[in-house]
N, CA and C atoms as a LAMMPS dump frame, in Angstrom:
ITEM: TIMESTEP
0
ITEM: NUMBER OF ATOMS
393
ITEM: BOX BOUNDS ff ff ff
-5.0000000000000000e+02 5.0000000000000000e+02
-5.0000000000000000e+02 5.0000000000000000e+02
-5.0000000000000000e+02 5.0000000000000000e+02
ITEM: ATOMS id mol type element x y z
1 1 1 N -108.504 69.13 37.417
2 1 2 C -107.687 68.137 36.637
3 1 3 C -107.27 68.54 35.403
4 2 1 N -108.247 69.044 34.419
5 2 2 C -108.12 69.259 33.168
6 2 3 C -108.474 70.756 33.03
7 3 1 N -107.726 71.71 32.381
8 3 2 C -108.238 72.943 32.006
9 3 3 C -109.411 72.845 31.112
10 4 1 N -110.265 73.701 30.902
11 4 2 C -111.389 73.872 30.054
12 4 3 C -111.116 73.103 28.791
13 5 1 N -110.206 73.837 27.964
14 5 2 C -109.701 73.469 26.633
15 5 3 C -109.275 71.95 26.524
16 6 1 N -108.719 71.296 27.563
17 6 2 C -108.244 70.093 27.354
18 6 3 C -109.213 69.056 27.606
19 7 1 N -110.335 69.445 28.686
20 7 2 C -111.292 68.623 28.875
21 7 3 C -112.467 68.6 27.68
22 8 1 N -112.427 69.5 26.915
23 8 2 C -113.228 69.508 25.955
24 8 3 C -112.747 68.508 24.853
25 9 1 N -111.541 68.671 24.489
26 9 2 C -110.594 67.774 23.69
27 9 3 C -110.666 66.331 24.233
28 10 1 N -110.58 66.068 25.61
29 10 2 C -110.858 64.67 26.036
30 10 3 C -112.227 64.337 25.975
31 11 1 N -113.228 65.017 26.107
32 11 2 C -114.6 64.657 25.916
33 11 3 C -114.929 64.375 24.345
34 12 1 N -114.362 65.015 23.55
35 12 2 C -114.466 64.925 22.214
36 12 3 C -113.432 63.623 21.625
37 13 1 N -112.474 63.385 22.229
38 13 2 C -111.831 61.924 21.946
39 13 3 C -112.654 60.591 22.627
40 14 1 N -113.426 60.909 23.704
41 14 2 C -114.103 59.697 24.404
42 14 3 C -115.303 59.513 23.418
43 15 1 N -116.015 60.547 22.955
44 15 2 C -117.103 60.513 22.091
45 15 3 C -116.69 59.643 20.949
46 16 1 N -115.633 60.044 20.22
47 16 2 C -115.259 59.611 18.847
48 16 3 C -114.867 58.024 19.219
49 17 1 N -114.287 57.674 20.497
50 17 2 C -114.037 56.245 20.676
51 17 3 C -115.162 55.549 20.768
52 18 1 N -116.249 56.087 21.65
53 18 2 C -117.591 55.481 21.856
54 18 3 C -118.396 55.236 20.663
55 19 1 N -118.423 56.337 19.671
56 19 2 C -119.087 56.017 18.427
57 19 3 C -118.605 54.884 17.498
58 20 1 N -117.019 55.048 17.643
59 20 2 C -116.63 53.895 16.811
60 20 3 C -116.92 52.387 17.374
61 21 1 N -116.875 52.426 18.848
62 21 2 C -117.178 51.107 19.405
63 21 3 C -118.435 50.79 19.008
64 22 1 N -119.372 51.532 19.179
65 22 2 C -120.917 51.208 18.959
66 22 3 C -121.021 50.799 17.482
67 23 1 N -120.293 51.518 16.653
68 23 2 C -120.716 51.227 15.266
69 23 3 C -119.901 49.976 14.677
70 24 1 N -118.689 49.552 15.235
71 24 2 C -118.206 48.444 14.844
72 24 3 C -118.966 47.314 15.566
73 25 1 N -119.51 47.684 16.724
74 25 2 C -120.518 46.422 17.452
75 25 3 C -121.517 46.143 16.63
76 26 1 N -122.225 47.315 16.103
77 26 2 C -123.4 47.126 15.628
78 26 3 C -123.265 46.282 14.067
79 27 1 N -122.156 46.692 13.462
80 27 2 C -121.62 46.038 12.243
81 27 3 C -121.527 44.304 12.595
82 28 1 N -120.685 44.129 13.518
83 28 2 C -120.423 42.853 13.668
84 28 3 C -121.49 41.916 14.18
85 29 1 N -122.696 42.489 14.908
86 29 2 C -123.618 41.992 15.309
87 29 3 C -124.684 41.775 14.161
88 30 1 N -124.649 42.634 13.258
89 30 2 C -125.415 42.249 12.183
90 30 3 C -124.859 41.077 11.351
91 31 1 N -123.403 41.261 11.303
92 31 2 C -122.87 40.073 10.438
93 31 3 C -123.004 38.552 11.262
94 32 1 N -122.716 38.798 12.383
95 32 2 C -122.947 37.39 13.096
96 32 3 C -124.339 36.803 13.197
97 33 1 N -125.565 37.865 13.362
98 33 2 C -126.936 37.567 13.168
99 33 3 C -127.266 37.085 12.002
100 34 1 N -126.793 37.627 10.823
101 34 2 C -127.245 36.979 9.387
102 34 3 C -126.393 35.616 9.364
103 35 1 N -125.179 35.361 9.926
104 35 2 C -124.523 34.262 9.564
105 35 3 C -125.267 33.064 10.576
106 36 1 N -125.681 33.348 11.686
107 36 2 C -126.401 32.52 12.508
108 36 3 C -127.876 32.149 12.028
109 37 1 N -128.615 33.137 11.148
110 37 2 C -129.926 33.046 10.592
111 37 3 C -129.848 32.128 9.377
112 38 1 N -128.915 32.403 8.441
113 38 2 C -128.809 31.76 7.155
114 38 3 C -127.994 30.55 7.165
115 39 1 N -127.229 30.291 8.006
116 39 2 C -126.334 28.909 7.999
117 39 3 C -126.76 28.015 9.122
118 40 1 N -126.329 26.926 9.079
119 40 2 C -126.307 25.87 10.148
120 40 3 C -125.27 26.235 11.408
121 41 1 N -124.723 27.456 11.427
122 41 2 C -123.679 27.697 12.498
123 41 3 C -124.51 27.697 13.67
124 42 1 N -124.097 27.338 14.826
125 42 2 C -124.574 27.342 16.187
126 42 3 C -123.894 28.402 17.039
127 43 1 N -124.623 29.144 17.855
128 43 2 C -124.029 30.256 18.506
129 43 3 C -122.845 29.933 19.476
130 44 1 N -123.134 28.673 20.055
131 44 2 C -121.785 28.113 20.684
132 44 3 C -120.865 27.899 20.108
133 45 1 N -120.688 27.772 18.885
134 45 2 C -119.459 27.521 18.162
135 45 3 C -118.917 28.903 17.88
136 46 1 N -119.666 30.001 17.892
137 46 2 C -118.947 31.441 17.634
138 46 3 C -118.533 32.101 18.798
139 47 1 N -118.852 31.459 19.949
140 47 2 C -118.763 32.203 21.41
141 47 3 C -117.405 32.781 21.403
142 48 1 N -116.183 32.208 21.143
143 48 2 C -114.95 32.722 21.287
144 48 3 C -114.505 33.643 20.302
145 49 1 N -115.203 33.421 18.933
146 49 2 C -115.02 34.455 17.999
147 49 3 C -115.67 35.809 18.182
148 50 1 N -116.76 35.912 18.774
149 50 2 C -117.529 36.909 19.25
150 50 3 C -116.746 37.656 20.323
151 51 1 N -116.347 36.957 21.247
152 51 2 C -115.709 37.64 22.314
153 51 3 C -114.401 38.241 21.74
154 52 1 N -113.92 37.579 20.766
155 52 2 C -112.544 38.187 20.289
156 52 3 C -112.741 39.551 19.355
157 53 1 N -113.794 39.319 18.829
158 53 2 C -114.229 40.64 17.831
159 53 3 C -114.642 41.587 18.824
160 54 1 N -115.301 41.339 20.161
161 54 2 C -115.516 42.453 21.234
162 54 3 C -114.259 43.014 21.706
163 55 1 N -113.33 42.249 21.985
164 55 2 C -112.034 42.926 22.301
165 55 3 C -111.217 43.607 21.218
166 56 1 N -111.072 43.152 20.134
167 56 2 C -110.498 44.01 19.204
168 56 3 C -111.519 45.199 18.969
169 57 1 N -112.729 45.176 19.128
170 57 2 C -113.492 46.387 19.066
171 57 3 C -113.338 47.5 20.14
172 58 1 N -113.081 46.977 21.395
173 58 2 C -112.945 47.962 22.447
174 58 3 C -111.391 48.59 22.291
175 59 1 N -110.458 47.86 21.789
176 59 2 C -109.095 48.14 21.636
177 59 3 C -109.074 49.309 20.599
178 60 1 N -109.753 49.019 19.489
179 60 2 C -109.862 50.063 18.448
180 60 3 C -110.538 51.264 19.126
181 61 1 N -111.599 51.297 19.757
182 61 2 C -112.331 52.379 20.301
183 61 3 C -111.239 53.187 21.223
184 62 1 N -110.633 52.393 22.095
185 62 2 C -109.454 53.207 22.993
186 62 3 C -108.335 53.58 22.147
187 63 1 N -108.028 52.993 21.102
188 63 2 C -107.011 53.614 20.196
189 63 3 C -107.418 54.862 19.647
190 64 1 N -108.789 54.862 19.136
191 64 2 C -109.262 56.266 18.593
192 64 3 C -109.321 57.204 19.589
193 65 1 N -109.753 56.779 20.839
194 65 2 C -109.79 57.869 21.984
195 65 3 C -108.503 58.423 22.143
196 66 1 N -107.519 57.525 22.283
197 66 2 C -106.138 57.999 22.646
198 66 3 C -105.544 58.777 21.458
199 67 1 N -105.781 58.402 20.038
200 67 2 C -105.267 59.18 19.114
201 67 3 C -105.883 60.515 19.021
202 68 1 N -107.175 60.587 19.018
203 68 2 C -107.922 62.062 19.19
204 68 3 C -107.361 62.955 20.306
205 69 1 N -107.315 62.309 21.633
206 69 2 C -106.775 63.208 22.664
207 69 3 C -105.459 63.293 22.64
208 70 1 N -104.391 62.81 22.155
209 70 2 C -103.036 63.11 22.082
210 70 3 C -102.222 63.043 23.601
211 71 1 N -102.967 62.714 24.596
212 71 2 C -102.204 62.63 25.812
213 71 3 C -103.254 61.873 26.749
214 72 1 N -102.347 61.44 27.701
215 72 2 C -103.214 60.713 28.82
216 72 3 C -104.093 59.497 28.173
217 73 1 N -103.317 58.871 27.322
218 73 2 C -104.286 57.514 26.644
219 73 3 C -104.685 56.511 27.843
220 74 1 N -104.161 56.364 28.58
221 74 2 C -104.616 55.374 29.814
222 74 3 C -105.902 55.762 30.323
223 75 1 N -106.006 57.299 30.451
224 75 2 C -107.301 57.828 31.138
225 75 3 C -108.233 57.974 30.073
226 76 1 N -108.057 58.25 28.936
227 76 2 C -108.95 58.46 27.884
228 76 3 C -109.692 56.772 27.545
229 77 1 N -108.649 55.919 27.428
230 77 2 C -108.999 54.656 27.022
231 77 3 C -109.873 54.103 28.413
232 78 1 N -109.582 54.298 29.612
233 78 2 C -110.356 53.89 30.68
234 78 3 C -111.731 54.437 30.8
235 79 1 N -111.69 55.882 30.372
236 79 2 C -113.126 56.458 30.683
237 79 3 C -113.855 55.903 29.533
238 80 1 N -113.28 55.629 28.254
239 80 2 C -114.121 55.324 27.158
240 80 3 C -114.788 53.779 27.406
241 81 1 N -113.64 52.894 28.232
242 81 2 C -114.082 51.52 28.419
243 81 3 C -115.371 51.613 29.439
244 82 1 N -115.018 52.417 30.599
245 82 2 C -116.153 52.575 31.777
246 82 3 C -117.456 53.041 31.167
247 83 1 N -117.398 53.989 30.222
248 83 2 C -118.58 54.406 29.541
249 83 3 C -119.169 53.646 28.769
250 84 1 N -118.687 52.847 28.053
251 84 2 C -119.284 51.591 27.321
252 84 3 C -119.907 50.651 28.37
253 85 1 N -119.302 50.271 29.418
254 85 2 C -119.759 49.28 30.186
255 85 3 C -120.961 49.646 31.012
256 86 1 N -121.01 50.902 31.463
257 86 2 C -122.243 51.69 32.089
258 86 3 C -123.44 51.644 31.221
259 87 1 N -122.98 51.979 30.008
260 87 2 C -124.127 51.853 28.672
261 87 3 C -124.917 50.536 28.837
262 88 1 N -123.829 49.707 28.561
263 88 2 C -124.302 48.095 28.348
264 88 3 C -125.118 47.735 29.568
265 89 1 N -124.462 48.009 30.886
266 89 2 C -125.198 47.837 32.173
267 89 3 C -126.686 48.377 32.198
268 90 1 N -126.482 49.589 31.838
269 90 2 C -127.987 50.175 31.809
270 90 3 C -128.972 49.452 30.761
271 91 1 N -128.546 49.254 29.825
272 91 2 C -129.416 48.447 29.055
273 91 3 C -129.802 47.16 29.609
274 92 1 N -129.027 46.588 30.171
275 92 2 C -129.128 45.093 30.592
276 92 3 C -130.023 45.397 31.875
277 93 1 N -129.595 46.062 32.866
278 93 2 C -130.488 46.381 33.994
279 93 3 C -131.955 46.867 33.595
280 94 1 N -132.251 48.048 32.951
281 94 2 C -133.289 48.617 32.447
282 94 3 C -134.046 47.679 31.705
283 95 1 N -133.362 46.963 30.69
284 95 2 C -134.271 46.009 29.728
285 95 3 C -134.691 44.713 30.346
286 96 1 N -133.917 44.001 30.965
287 96 2 C -134.269 42.828 31.544
288 96 3 C -134.224 42.75 33.079
289 97 1 N -134.154 43.737 33.704
290 97 2 C -134.055 43.764 35.245
291 97 3 C -133.153 42.921 35.881
292 98 1 N -131.789 42.678 35.316
293 98 2 C -130.731 41.96 35.846
294 98 3 C -129.551 42.754 35.96
295 99 1 N -128.801 42.245 36.856
296 99 2 C -127.46 42.674 37.304
297 99 3 C -126.438 41.972 36.565
298 100 1 N -125.156 42.547 36.296
299 100 2 C -124.328 41.804 36.002
300 100 3 C -123.849 40.624 36.702
301 101 1 N -123.586 39.485 35.973
302 101 2 C -123.014 38.202 36.773
303 101 3 C -121.54 38.535 36.792
304 102 1 N -121.088 37.515 37.725
305 102 2 C -119.565 37.746 38.134
306 102 3 C -118.753 37.555 36.721
307 103 1 N -119.401 36.663 35.878
308 103 2 C -118.512 36.443 34.58
309 103 3 C -118.576 37.834 33.75
310 104 1 N -119.863 38.435 33.757
311 104 2 C -119.841 39.623 32.763
312 104 3 C -119.099 40.714 33.452
313 105 1 N -118.87 40.706 34.924
314 105 2 C -118.241 41.795 35.404
315 105 3 C -116.775 41.506 35.16
316 106 1 N -116.268 40.592 35.054
317 106 2 C -114.914 39.952 34.591
318 106 3 C -114.82 40.638 33.382
319 107 1 N -115.807 40.108 32.229
320 107 2 C -115.596 40.62 30.951
321 107 3 C -115.374 42.171 30.752
322 108 1 N -116.164 42.859 31.507
323 108 2 C -116.2 44.273 31.321
324 108 3 C -114.861 44.941 32.042
325 109 1 N -114.357 44.475 33.069
326 109 2 C -112.861 44.882 33.553
327 109 3 C -112.158 44.601 32.46
328 110 1 N -112.038 43.616 31.938
329 110 2 C -111.001 43.338 30.886
330 110 3 C -111.338 44.234 29.641
331 111 1 N -112.455 44.515 29.343
332 111 2 C -112.826 45.457 28.374
333 111 3 C -112.101 47.039 28.516
334 112 1 N -112.458 47.361 30.065
335 112 2 C -112.01 48.473 30.103
336 112 3 C -110.406 48.472 29.961
337 113 1 N -109.592 47.41 30.545
338 113 2 C -108.224 47.334 30.776
339 113 3 C -107.766 47.53 29.152
340 114 1 N -108.495 46.68 28.308
341 114 2 C -107.984 46.513 26.95
342 114 3 C -108.297 47.797 26.117
343 115 1 N -109.267 48.59 26.635
344 115 2 C -109.597 50.078 26.06
345 115 3 C -108.438 50.986 26.359
346 116 1 N -107.928 50.611 27.678
347 116 2 C -106.95 51.635 28.189
348 116 3 C -105.834 51.26 27.545
349 117 1 N -105.379 49.996 27.138
350 117 2 C -104.31 49.679 26.347
351 117 3 C -104.276 50.281 24.825
352 118 1 N -105.549 50.224 24.427
353 118 2 C -105.679 50.864 23.309
354 118 3 C -105.285 52.654 23.122
355 119 1 N -105.875 53.034 24.152
356 119 2 C -105.777 54.456 24.417
357 119 3 C -104.152 54.904 24.405
358 120 1 N -103.464 53.969 25.197
359 120 2 C -102.162 54.237 25.306
360 120 3 C -101.275 53.878 24.068
361 121 1 N -101.685 53.162 23.271
362 121 2 C -101.021 52.836 21.84
363 121 3 C -101.523 53.948 21.004
364 122 1 N -102.574 54.42 21.145
365 122 2 C -103.256 55.635 20.333
366 122 3 C -102.463 56.856 20.543
367 123 1 N -102.096 57.362 21.727
368 123 2 C -101.451 58.294 22.032
369 123 3 C -99.883 58.218 21.669
370 124 1 N -99.473 56.966 21.763
371 124 2 C -97.858 56.89 21.237
372 124 3 C -97.717 57.128 19.78
373 125 1 N -98.754 56.461 19.161
374 125 2 C -98.453 56.336 17.642
375 125 3 C -99.112 57.598 16.987
376 126 1 N -100.105 58.406 17.848
377 126 2 C -100.303 59.728 17.033
378 126 3 C -99.27 60.709 17.415
379 127 1 N -98.517 60.629 18.524
380 127 2 C -97.332 61.321 18.569
381 127 3 C -96.276 61.122 17.712
382 128 1 N -96.06 60.015 17.361
383 128 2 C -95.051 59.491 16.386
384 128 3 C -95.244 59.93 15.13
385 129 1 N -96.602 60.249 14.733
386 129 2 C -96.859 60.873 13.288
387 129 3 C -96.458 62.229 13.253
388 130 1 N -96.673 63.031 14.614
389 130 2 C -96.527 64.407 14.579
390 130 3 C -95.047 64.951 14.531
391 131 1 N -94.078 64.039 14.648
392 131 2 C -92.929 64.513 14.918
393 131 3 C -92.182 64.653 13.293
């Protein structure tokens, strides 16, 4: 599907996107955990904000993947989103011996789709800056 050089570029782009996703998620998790620990804010009141931050983070990771890959943004973003979901699934399954619920499955499908959208936009904006 990809020649060797292009597959290396695609792998590097996906890796950059995944690193960005996990770094942003670690940072936001630290922020929200400190907020919950040292204030009277309840986790239920932050549910939609945390979900929004997750979507923004996955979009940014897809954007970075697409920008680094410079072509096939939907593919690079989709692979980035799928690898993210597989890693989270493995942590959940191996750590707690639980499969994804239907709600979690829907979230991860949406995460992959939003990551694909970020990849498409990343490719298009990176091509615009090359002109």
